[in-house]
C-alpha positions as a printed Julia matrix, in Angstrom:
342×3 Matrix{Float64}:
  19.7   -28.92  -29.85
  22.42  -31.24  -31.15
  24.23  -30.55  -34.39
  26.3   -33.31  -36.05
  28.56  -32.47  -38.94
  28.43  -35.22  -41.6
  31.65  -37.14  -42.19
  31.57  -36.19  -45.89
  31.73  -32.52  -44.98
  34.5   -33.1   -42.44
  36.58  -34.84  -45.06
  36.01  -31.99  -47.47
  37.06  -29.42  -44.89
  40.62  -28.08  -44.82
  42.59  -29.28  -41.78
  43.62  -25.79  -40.78
  42.76  -23.53  -37.86
  40.14  -21.87  -40.02
  38.67  -25.22  -40.96
  38.49  -26.36  -37.33
  36.78  -23.14  -36.33
  34.37  -23.52  -39.21
  33.48  -27.06  -38.16
  32.91  -25.98  -34.55
  30.74  -22.97  -35.42
  27.39  -24.84  -35.64
  28.02  -26.49  -32.28
  28.96  -23.23  -30.59
  25.93  -21.44  -32.06
  23.66  -24.29  -30.91
  25.05  -23.97  -27.37
  24.52  -20.21  -27.44
  20.96  -20.64  -28.7
  20.21  -23.18  -25.97
  21.67  -20.88  -23.31
  19.58  -17.92  -24.52
  16.46  -20.08  -24.62
  17.05  -21.05  -20.99
  17.61  -17.42  -19.98
  14.41  -16.36  -21.77
  12.43  -19.08  -19.99
  14.01  -18.17  -16.64
  13.15  -14.48  -17.04
   9.56  -15.31  -17.98
   9.25  -17.52  -14.89
  10.53  -14.65  -12.72
   8.02  -12.29  -14.35
   5.16  -14.68  -13.59
   6.37  -15.05  -10.0
   6.48  -11.27   -9.52
   2.98  -10.93  -10.98
   1.68  -13.57   -8.59
   3.47  -11.94   -5.66
   2.04   -8.56   -6.63
  -1.47  -10.04   -6.64
  -0.97  -11.4    -3.12
   0.37   -8.07   -1.92
  -2.58   -6.29   -3.54
  -4.93   -8.56   -1.61
  -3.2    -7.61    1.65
  -3.41   -3.95    0.72
  -7.12   -4.39   -0.05
  -7.69   -5.8     3.44
  -6.01   -2.78    5.01
  -8.02   -0.39    2.85
 -11.19   -2.18    3.95
 -10.2    -1.68    7.59
  -9.41    1.95    6.84
 -12.79    2.59    5.2
 -14.75    0.71    7.87
 -13.08    2.61   10.71
 -13.45    5.96    8.96
 -17.14    5.18    8.47
 -17.6     4.19   12.12
 -15.81    7.32   13.24
 -18.01    9.44   10.99
 -21.14    7.83   12.47
 -19.95    8.6    16.02
 -19.12   12.2    15.11
 -22.46   12.68   13.35
 -24.23   11.52   16.49
 -22.34   14.11   18.53
 -23.19   16.83   16.01
 -26.85   15.84   16.17
 -26.87   16.0    19.97
 -25.17   19.39   19.88
 -27.91   20.7    17.62
 -30.62   19.46   20.01
 -29.27   20.42   23.41
 -26.4    22.13   25.19
 -23.57   19.69   25.94
 -21.21   19.81   28.88
 -17.84   18.16   29.5
 -18.03   14.96   31.48
 -17.49   15.45   35.2
 -15.95   12.3    36.75
 -17.11   13.44   40.19
 -20.7    13.16   38.95
 -20.3     9.39   38.8
 -19.62    9.21   42.52
 -22.51   11.58   43.2
 -24.85    9.53   41.03
 -23.95    6.37   42.9
 -25.15    7.95   46.12
 -28.51    9.13   44.73
 -31.14    6.43   44.78
 -34.91    6.62   45.28
 -36.42    4.77   48.16
 -38.24    2.4    45.83
 -35.01    0.93   44.58
 -33.89   -2.23   46.33
 -31.05   -1.37   48.77
 -29.26   -4.57   47.78
 -29.34   -3.73   44.09
 -28.37   -0.12   44.77
 -25.42   -1.15   46.97
 -24.2    -3.7    44.42
 -24.39   -1.24   41.56
 -22.77    1.47   43.64
 -19.86   -0.84   44.54
 -19.32   -1.91   40.93
 -19.45    1.65   39.65
 -17.01    2.82   42.32
 -14.64   -0.08   41.61
 -14.48    0.72   37.91
 -14.18    4.46   38.45
 -11.38    4.09   41.0
  -9.36    1.54   39.03
  -6.31    2.64   37.06
  -7.99    1.91   33.74
 -11.17    3.65   34.89
  -9.36    6.79   35.98
  -7.44    6.87   32.71
 -10.67    6.38   30.77
 -12.45    9.2    32.63
  -9.48   11.51   32.1
  -9.42   10.77   28.38
 -13.16   11.19   28.1
 -13.04   14.55   29.88
 -10.12   15.81   27.76
 -11.34   14.34   24.48
  -8.11   12.41   23.8
  -6.95    8.87   23.09
  -4.06    6.99   24.71
  -0.74    8.18   23.37
   1.71    5.84   21.7
   5.35    6.22   20.8
   5.96    7.8    17.43
   8.51    5.19   16.45
  11.3     5.7    13.96
  10.36    7.91   11.0
  10.07    6.37    7.57
  13.25    6.06    5.58
  13.7     9.04    3.25
  13.75    6.75    0.19
  10.52    5.01    1.23
   8.85    8.34    1.98
   9.9     9.73   -1.41
   8.42    6.69   -3.15
   5.19    6.97   -1.14
   4.86   10.66   -1.96
   5.42    9.94   -5.65
   2.78    7.2    -5.59
   0.32    9.45   -3.78
   0.89   12.21   -6.35
   0.41    9.77   -9.25
   3.87   10.23  -10.7
   4.68    8.51  -14.04
   5.85    4.9   -14.06
   9.33    5.9   -15.18
   9.78    8.15  -12.15
   8.3     5.51   -9.84
  10.68    2.91  -11.24
  13.63    5.22  -10.6
  12.55    5.84   -6.99
  11.74    2.2    -6.28
  15.12    1.12   -7.64
  16.59    2.8    -4.54
  14.26    0.9    -2.19
  14.95   -2.77   -1.62
  12.4    -5.29   -0.39
  13.95   -5.55    3.07
  13.58   -1.81    3.61
   9.86   -1.97    2.8
   9.43   -5.04    5.0
  11.12   -3.25    7.89
   8.82   -0.25    7.4
   5.8    -2.57    7.33
   6.94   -4.27   10.52
   7.32   -0.91   12.26
   3.85    0.19   11.07
   2.26   -3.04   12.3
   4.04   -2.66   15.64
   2.58    0.85   16.06
  -0.88   -0.48   15.27
  -0.53   -3.27   17.81
   0.87   -0.85   20.37
  -2.15    1.42   19.96
  -4.53   -1.54   20.28
  -2.83   -2.64   23.5
  -2.92    0.92   24.88
  -6.63    1.38   24.16
  -7.84   -2.08   25.18
  -8.06   -1.49   28.99
  -9.53    1.98   28.41
 -12.15    0.61   26.04
 -13.08   -2.1    28.52
 -13.42    0.43   31.34
 -15.61    2.69   29.18
 -17.83   -0.25   28.22
 -18.19   -1.26   31.88
 -19.11    2.26   32.96
 -21.58    2.55   30.09
 -23.19   -0.76   31.06
 -23.45    0.25   34.74
 -24.98    3.62   33.86
 -27.48    1.85   31.63
 -28.43   -0.44   34.52
 -28.76    2.59   36.8
 -31.04    4.32   34.31
 -33.17    1.19   33.99
 -33.54    0.97   37.78
 -34.54    4.61   38.0
 -37.1     4.18   35.24
 -38.65    1.28   37.13
 -39.19    3.36   40.24
 -42.45    5.2    40.83
 -43.52    8.0    43.09
 -42.05   11.24   44.23
 -38.61    9.81   44.96
 -38.11    8.9    41.32
 -39.35   12.28   40.21
 -36.93   13.99   42.58
 -33.99   12.03   41.25
 -35.05   12.66   37.67
 -35.35   16.37   38.44
 -31.75   16.56   39.67
 -29.73   18.25   36.89
 -26.57   16.3    37.65
 -28.37   12.95   37.68
 -30.46   13.72   34.63
 -27.52   14.77   32.44
 -24.95   12.23   33.58
 -25.85    9.56   31.05
 -26.05   12.12   28.27
 -22.7    13.68   29.17
 -21.05   10.28   29.35
 -22.61    9.2    26.04
 -21.37   12.31   24.27
 -17.87   11.9    25.71
 -17.86    8.23   24.7
 -18.94    9.06   21.16
 -16.23   11.7    20.81
 -13.61    9.31   22.14
 -14.75    6.56   19.76
 -14.68    8.92   16.77
 -11.13    9.97   17.58
 -10.01    6.4    18.24
 -11.41    5.16   14.95
  -9.68    8.03   13.15
  -6.31    7.11   14.65
  -6.79    3.42   13.86
  -7.82    4.25   10.29
  -4.68    6.32    9.75
  -2.53    3.5    11.07
  -4.19    1.09    8.64
  -3.68    3.63    5.87
   0.07    3.64    6.44
   0.19   -0.16    6.21
  -1.98   -0.15    3.08
   0.26    2.4     1.37
   3.36    0.32    2.13
   1.66   -2.76    0.67
   0.76   -0.68   -2.4
   4.43    0.23   -2.68
   5.31   -3.46   -2.67
   2.72   -4.05   -5.4
   4.22   -1.33   -7.58
   7.72   -2.69   -7.04
   6.64   -6.25   -7.9
   4.83   -5.1   -11.05
   7.83   -3.05  -12.2
  10.09   -6.04  -11.58
   7.71   -8.29  -13.53
   7.72   -5.9   -16.49
  11.52   -5.78  -16.41
  11.82   -9.58  -16.41
   9.25   -9.81  -19.19
  11.27   -7.36  -21.32
  14.47   -9.29  -20.61
  12.76  -12.54  -21.6
  11.71  -11.06  -24.94
  15.2    -9.84  -25.71
  16.8   -13.13  -24.74
  14.31  -14.81  -27.07
  15.35  -12.55  -29.93
  18.98  -13.36  -29.13
  18.15  -17.06  -29.29
  16.62  -16.56  -32.74
  19.78  -14.8   -33.89
  21.92  -17.66  -32.57
  19.72  -20.22  -34.34
  20.05  -18.17  -37.49
  23.81  -18.42  -37.04
  23.51  -22.2   -36.73
  21.63  -22.35  -40.01
  24.08  -20.14  -41.86
  27.15  -21.91  -40.49
  25.66  -25.28  -41.38
  25.09  -24.14  -44.95
  28.58  -22.71  -44.99
  30.04  -26.13  -44.39
  28.46  -27.38  -47.6
  29.15  -24.34  -49.71
  32.13  -23.62  -51.87
  32.56  -20.04  -50.73
  32.78  -20.72  -47.03
  34.43  -17.49  -45.95
  31.51  -15.1   -46.51
  28.87  -17.37  -45.02
  31.03  -18.24  -42.04
  31.63  -14.56  -41.43
  27.89  -13.96  -41.4
  27.42  -16.87  -39.01
  30.19  -15.71  -36.71
  28.84  -12.16  -36.76
  25.34  -13.34  -35.9
  26.69  -15.43  -33.05
  28.82  -12.64  -31.64
  25.89  -10.25  -31.93
  23.67  -12.7   -30.06
  26.2   -13.11  -27.26
  26.78   -9.36  -26.96
  23.05   -8.72  -26.95
  22.51  -11.32  -24.23
  25.22   -9.76  -22.07
  23.69   -6.31  -22.54
  20.23   -7.52  -21.58
  21.53   -9.38  -18.56
  23.53   -6.44  -17.22
  21.52   -3.37  -18.15
  17.89   -4.21  -18.93
């Protein structure tokens, strides 16, 4: 916005300090109005950026909540299967020694070559480090342990607790003002590291369990293909008959517990993303409010331009110039207040 004072008005203006200030007032007010317009536009751009960033963070949080729900559902299915088996028959803890015993028990009708191959594979898995760890975990009903890692920062934990308890926005804004973006990012990185650490710890165990399950399934299929008294004798052996069932129950319990741990790890990540979303939305609202106030300040400065321009052409310049100067000073003071405190 460019304001040019006509030469006729300049000639009619007293060549005093007051007159010079009066002639410069429209220009100064135009500069102030332009500055406030730029600040209002800048704040609105920041608000739109924060809204867009919050939408991206919400998408990431949604992915983690989907993982959480899927794993909780899978864990519930595994546990329901165990509960159903418990209601149908008496269950016993898995005995790792039964695997070695089962490998030695074969009916005569089974091919010696197939029996020897299956026996060697089963023994190799059971005696491996991952296999022994898997059998121990299955017998004890546990999952591989991981390091706890550093606890959450007290400020982040307070904000998470407030969000979980559905605290008002004003209280959330106060808590999130103490939490910067880097602190949340560091907490997210630590949570993702714990998730990856758990995945790496369970991967060899899961593979060993799958291998043992596959070998036991092949053993059962071979026994079912046999005919005659030898097969009946093997089927009548309590240890041989219950081995697959005991292993299946132990595997289901392990899977239910593993899915529960993984779900909780995903829940922590999802909550931290939700915290980022809340922080981005609060920041967007703040920038939007600042943009509105800067806009009102711009209007006041433009009003000062109008008044001061009329003052140049009026006889009673003092009163109008005072109004113009007051409007301009008010606009500047209001802009400073919004910039520093809103």
